[in-house]
N, C-alpha and C positions, 0 to 999 in steps of 0.2 A: 504493500500500500504506500509506504514512504521509504524512499531511498535517498540518502544524502551522501555526496561524494566530494571531497576536497573543498568544502564550503568555507569561504573566508569573508570577513567583513571588518573594516577599520573605519575610524572616524578622525577628522581633523581635530587638533588641539590648538588652543589659543597661542601657545608658545611656538607653534610651527611643527610641521611633521604630522604624523598620524599614529594613532594607537590602535593596535589590532585587538579586537574584542572577541571575535569568533574565528576559530580555525578548527573545523571538524573534519578530519580525514574520512571518516566513514560512520554512518549511522543508518539503521533500518528498523522499520516497524511493520509487522505483518498485519494483514486484514483481520479486524476484530480484536487485535491485541491491545492490552491496556498496560501502559508503562508509566512510571514516574521518574523524573529527574530531580535530584537534590542539588540545590544551588543557592548560595547566599546572595543578598542584594548586591548588584554590581558585577555579578559573575558573567553576565552576558546571556543568561538563559532566556530573557524576554526578547532580546535581539535575535536569538536563534529561532524562536517561534515566529517572529515577524518575518524572518527570511524564508522560513518554510511556507508561510501564508502568502508570500509575495508582497507584503506590505512594504518591506524594504528590499532594495536591490543588492545582491551580493557583489563583492569585488571579483569573485571567481568561484568556480565549482558548479555543481549541479544539485537541484532539488527535483526529484521525480515523485509525482503524486499519481498513483494508479497508472504508472507507466508513462506519464506525460512530464516532460522537462519544462518547469516553470520559466526558466530563464530564456527559453527559446520562443516564448509567446509574446505577442504584442501586449501593451498595457490593457486594452479592452478585453482581449482574450484571457488574460490573467484574471481580470475581474470576474469574467464569466466562469472560469474554472473554479475560482474561490467560491462563487455562489452555488455551483453544482456539487462540489466535492468536499468543501470544508465547513466546519462549524468552529467558531472561536469564542471562548468564554473568557472575558476580561476580568481582572480583579476589580476594576472600578465600574463594572457593569455597562457603562456607555449607553444607557437608555436615553431616549429622546423625551425630554420633560414635557413638551407640548403635545405629546401623543398619549393615548390611553394604553393600557396594558395590551389589549387586543391589537391595537394599531401598531404598536412596537413590533409585535411578532409578525403581523401581516406585511409590514413594510420590509422586514428581512426576507420574507418569502417572495416578495415581488421581484427580487433580483435573481431568483432561482429559475430553473427550467420549467417548473409547473405553474409559476405565478402565485399570487396571493390566493389563499383558500380559507375563507372565514370559518368553515366547518372544521377543517383540520386544525386551524390555529386554536379554535375554541376547545377542541378535544385535547390538544396537547397542554393547554393551560389548565384544563380540568385535571389532566393527568399529574401535573405538578402541584395541584392543590389550590389553584387560583381561579377556578371556574366562577366563583362569586365575586371576583374582582376585575372582570373584563373591562369595565368602563371607568375604572379608577386610573388616576395618573400616578407616575412613579413617586412623586412627592407625597402621595397619600399612603404609601406602602412602607412597611418596615424594611430594614436592610436585608433580612432573610427573604422576604417576599420579592424584593427587587432582584435578588440573586436568582430566584426561581424563574422570574421573567427572562433574565439573561440566558438561563439554561434552555428555556423553551424556544427562545429566538435562535439560539445557536443550533438547535436540533430540528428546527421547523422544516428545513429542506432535506431532511434525512441524509445528512452528510456521510461520507465514507471515512472521514478523518475528523476528529474533534481535538482541537488544541485548547488547553486550559492553563491560563497563567495565574498562579496563586488564586484559584477561584473561590477559596474560602477565607482569604486574607482579611476581609472586612466583617467576618462573622464571629460570634462567640463560639465556644467549643461545642456546645450542643447543636447549634444550627449548622456549624461547619461540618460536623459528622453527618447530619441529615442531608445537607446539600451535596456532599461528595457521594454518598450512597445513591442519591437520586441520579446524579450525572452518570455514574457507572452502570446503574440499572438500565437507564434509557439507552445508553450506548450499546449495551448487550442486546437489548430488545431490537435495536435497529441494525445490529451487526457492524457498528462503527468502531474503528480503531480509536484509542484515546491516548494522547500524549499530554501528561500533566507535569508542570514544573512547580516546585515549592521549596521553601526552606523549613516548613513546619514538620517536625518529626512525627507529630500525631497524625497528620495527613499522610505522610509517606509510609507510616506503619501499616496502612490499610492496603498497600500494594505488595504483591509477592516479589515483583521484579523492580528494584530501585537501583538506579545508577547515579553516581556522582557526576554532575555536569563537567566538573573540572577534569575528570578522567577522559571523557570523550572530546573535550575542548582543549586543543593543544595551543591556544593563543598565548603568546608570551607576555602580552600586555606592556611590552616595552615601546618606547616612542620610535617609530620607524623614521627613516630619513625623509625629508621633504621631497 
């Protein structure tokens, strides 16, 4: 489902030159597989997910999703592939405050191959326990409820790969456990692969296969020459 080869990314620094953040020689995730990566803040794990999703452009290397090389696509085709194949659960939710819960999910669906489907969006929100909150706005929801909307939105197009960036970072321990269990369950139901990154040991403990991001990421973090 996901194959990463010789992926590199660096950023300019004010003093001149560039700092290499990501250098992943090889990484793979199979269809339906669920894996967690351990990484502290600033380790480059969010950058890694954004490179996989095509939100950031890599300096070099390949990211293949379901056999398709992201780097070889035009920007519009990358957007289309992301809508068709990927679901992304952000730590900060990124919900649109001027739209209702139902509208947030339907808007996400509108970019996918099947378009917005009110019935399906309603069913999914009911599945995550928000069937009674369809017409509420994000500001009217608790933090845990907003996370559930973000989960529903990420899974609405039935993605083949779900990326989760510290998805429980804004939740208390009880709600974090419930949210993660929900994410994993819905991914299993849809046959979606799940790649989660976190520094929270309680979250990581729920995965059988946990890798340290610093092990797969060989970036030196030194300042490269200008």
